[in-house]
C-alpha positions in Angstrom: -31.6 -7.2 11.4 -27.8 -7.4 11.1 -26.7 -7.6 7.7 -24.0 -10.6 7.1 -20.7 -9.7 6.2 -19.3 -10.2 2.7 -15.6 -10.2 3.7 -14.1 -11.3 7.2 -10.6 -10.0 6.3 -9.9 -6.6 4.8 -6.5 -5.7 3.5 -5.0 -2.3 2.8 -2.1 -1.1 1.0 -0.4 1.6 3.2 1.1 4.6 1.0 -1.3 6.2 -1.4 -4.5 4.5 0.0 -4.4 5.2 3.8 -1.6 7.7 3.7 -1.1 10.4 1.5 2.4 9.9 1.0 3.1 9.4 -2.7 4.2 12.8 -3.7 6.6 12.6 -1.0 7.9 9.0 -1.9 8.2 10.2 -5.3 10.2 13.3 -4.4 12.7 11.0 -2.2 13.2 8.9 -4.8 14.0 11.6 -7.2 16.4 13.2 -4.7 18.4 10.0 -4.1 18.6 9.5 -7.6 20.4 12.8 -8.0 22.7 12.2 -5.0 24.2 9.3 -6.6 24.6 11.2 -9.8 22.2 9.0 -12.0 19.2 10.1 -14.4 16.4 11.5 -12.2 13.0 9.7 -13.1 10.1 11.7 -14.1 7.3 12.4 -11.8 5.3 9.3 -13.4 7.9 6.9 -13.2 9.0 7.7 -9.8 5.2 7.1 -8.7 4.8 4.2 -10.9 7.1 2.2 -8.4 5.3 3.0 -5.3 4.0 -0.2 -3.9 6.9 -2.4 -4.8 9.6 -3.0 -2.2 12.3 -0.6 -2.0 15.1 -2.7 -3.9 12.7 -3.3 -6.4 11.5 0.0 -6.6 14.9 1.9 -6.9 15.8 -0.9 -9.6 12.8 0.1 -11.8 13.3 3.7 -10.9 17.1 3.8 -11.9 17.5 0.9 -14.2 20.9 2.3 -15.4 22.5 2.3 -12.2 25.2 -0.1 -11.6 24.4 -3.1 -9.2 26.7 -2.1 -6.5 25.4 1.8 -6.3 21.8 0.2 -5.3 23.1 0.1 -1.5 23.7 3.7 -1.7 20.7 4.7 -3.7 18.7 2.8 -0.9 20.3 4.6 1.9 20.3 8.3 0.2 16.3 7.4 -0.2 15.8 6.5 3.3 17.7 10.0 4.4 15.2 11.8 2.4 12.1 10.2 3.4 12.9 9.6 7.4 13.9 13.3 7.2 10.3 14.6 5.9 8.0 11.4 7.2 6.7 14.0 9.9 4.6 15.9 6.7 2.9 12.8 5.8 -0.9 12.7 7.0 -3.8 10.3 6.8 -6.2 10.8 3.9 -9.6 12.6 5.3 -12.1 10.2 6.8 -9.6 7.5 7.3 -9.9 6.9 11.1 -13.7 7.3 10.7 -13.8 4.3 8.2 -11.2 2.2 10.0 -13.5 2.6 13.2 -16.5 1.7 11.6 -14.9 -1.4 10.2 -13.8 -2.5 13.5 -16.9 -1.9 14.7 -18.5 -4.6 12.2 -15.8 -6.7 13.7 -13.7 -7.1 10.4 -10.3 -8.2 10.7 -8.1 -5.7 9.3 -4.8 -6.2 7.9 -2.0 -4.2 6.0 0.0 -5.8 2.8 2.4 -3.0 2.0 5.9 -2.5 0.1 7.1 -0.4 3.2 9.8 -1.9 5.2 8.9 -3.1 8.8 10.7 -0.4 10.5 9.0 2.2 8.1 5.6 0.8 8.8 6.0 0.4 12.8 6.9 4.0 12.7 3.9 5.2 10.6 1.6 3.0 12.8 3.0 4.8 16.0 3.1 8.3 14.4 -0.7 8.1 13.4 -1.5 5.9 16.5 -3.2 3.0 14.0 -1.6 -0.1 15.4 -4.5 -0.8 17.6 -6.6 -0.9 14.7 -4.9 -3.5 12.6 -5.1 -7.3 13.1 -2.2 -8.3 11.3 0.6 -6.6 9.0 3.2 -8.0 6.6 6.2 -5.5 4.7 8.1 -6.0 1.7 11.5 -6.9 3.7 10.0 -9.9 5.5 8.4 -11.8 3.2 8.1 -11.4 -0.8 7.1 -8.2 -2.7 4.2 -7.1 -4.7 2.7 -8.6 -6.8 3.7 -11.8 -5.4 0.7 -12.9 -3.5 2.6 -14.4 -0.3 1.9 -11.4 1.9 -2.0 -11.9 1.4 -1.2 -15.8 1.9 0.4 -15.1 5.2 -2.3 -12.7 6.3 -5.2 -15.1 5.7 -3.5 -18.1 7.4 -2.6 -15.8 10.2 -6.1 -15.0 10.9 -7.6 -18.1 9.3 -9.6 -16.1 6.6 -10.4 -17.9 3.3 -9.6 -16.3 -0.2 -13.1 -15.6 -0.9 -13.7 -13.8 2.4 -10.8 -11.4 1.7 -10.7 -7.9 0.1 -7.8 -6.2 -0.9 -7.7 -2.4 -1.2 -4.9 -0.7 -3.3 -3.9 2.3 -5.1 -1.8 0.9 -7.6 -1.8 -2.1 -10.2 0.8 -4.0 -8.0 -1.9 -4.2 -5.4 -4.6 -5.4 -7.4 -2.1 -7.9 -9.5 -1.3 -9.2 -6.1 -4.9 -9.9 -5.2 -5.5 -11.2 -8.5 -2.7 -13.5 -8.0 -3.9 -14.5 -4.3 -7.4 -15.3 -5.7 -9.2 -12.7 -3.6 -11.3 -9.5 -4.5 -9.9 -6.1 -5.0 -10.9 -2.3 -4.9 -8.9 0.3 -6.2 -8.5 4.1 -5.2 -8.1 6.6 -7.8 -6.1 9.2 -5.3 -3.0 7.1 -5.0 0.2 6.4 -7.2 -1.4 4.7 -10.4 -4.2 6.1 -12.7 -7.5 4.3 -12.3 -7.9 3.5 -15.9 -5.0 1.2 -15.6 -7.1 -1.3 -12.8 -9.7 -2.3 -15.5 -8.0 -5.5 -16.2 -8.0 -6.4 -12.4 -11.8 -6.5 -12.5 -11.6 -4.6 -9.2 -15.3 -4.7 -7.4 -15.3 -0.9 -6.9 -12.7 2.2 -7.5 -13.3 4.9 -5.0 -12.3 8.4 -5.3 -11.8 9.3 -2.1 -11.6 7.7 1.5 -15.2 8.5 2.8 -16.5 7.2 -0.6 -14.5 4.0 0.2 -16.0 3.8 3.3 -19.5 4.0 2.1 -18.9 1.3 -0.2 -17.5 -0.9 2.5 -20.4 -0.1 4.8 -23.0 -1.2 2.0 -21.1 -4.1 0.4 -18.6 -5.3 2.8 
């Protein structure tokens, strides 16, 4: 007997949830700050902004910078990131998890703070575009934790909030889920410490992609 699904749409954050990219992103933020001569944020502060759109992330990471310098800071971040993005790999077990979810006929989405260019290049590099039914990026809609990304994914795929699950590695992801009225799961292996997830009442906190896949197989 086939077990009924609890969720029709499963939306994933990208960096730190499917892609092992948090350390590289933090290093690129720090390098960009050094390039423009502003205070270099700590590892913790540079990691905290991961998941936000680039403009919001850099404003949080370099709050003392003059407004007119932020475009140059963004350019330097992109320079460092695109020069090293080939170093980023999927977390072990990601392909198997996505294939299993597709086999169960879930809709799969991406809601990410990346740019459209950045996400499309990552999808091509990892040959993942065929796994996802709809995607949203921070430069084409409102940035997290605004729920607009999830609202648009649900509208495009005609899925109700109670049939939608958001999975991410940051409080920005989980706050977006709460704001959208959808269930959420946190993962502990990304940018934010899992102790910060408690107030968002996640259904589960996964400590690896295989563990996440097992939960989804049983409860998704």
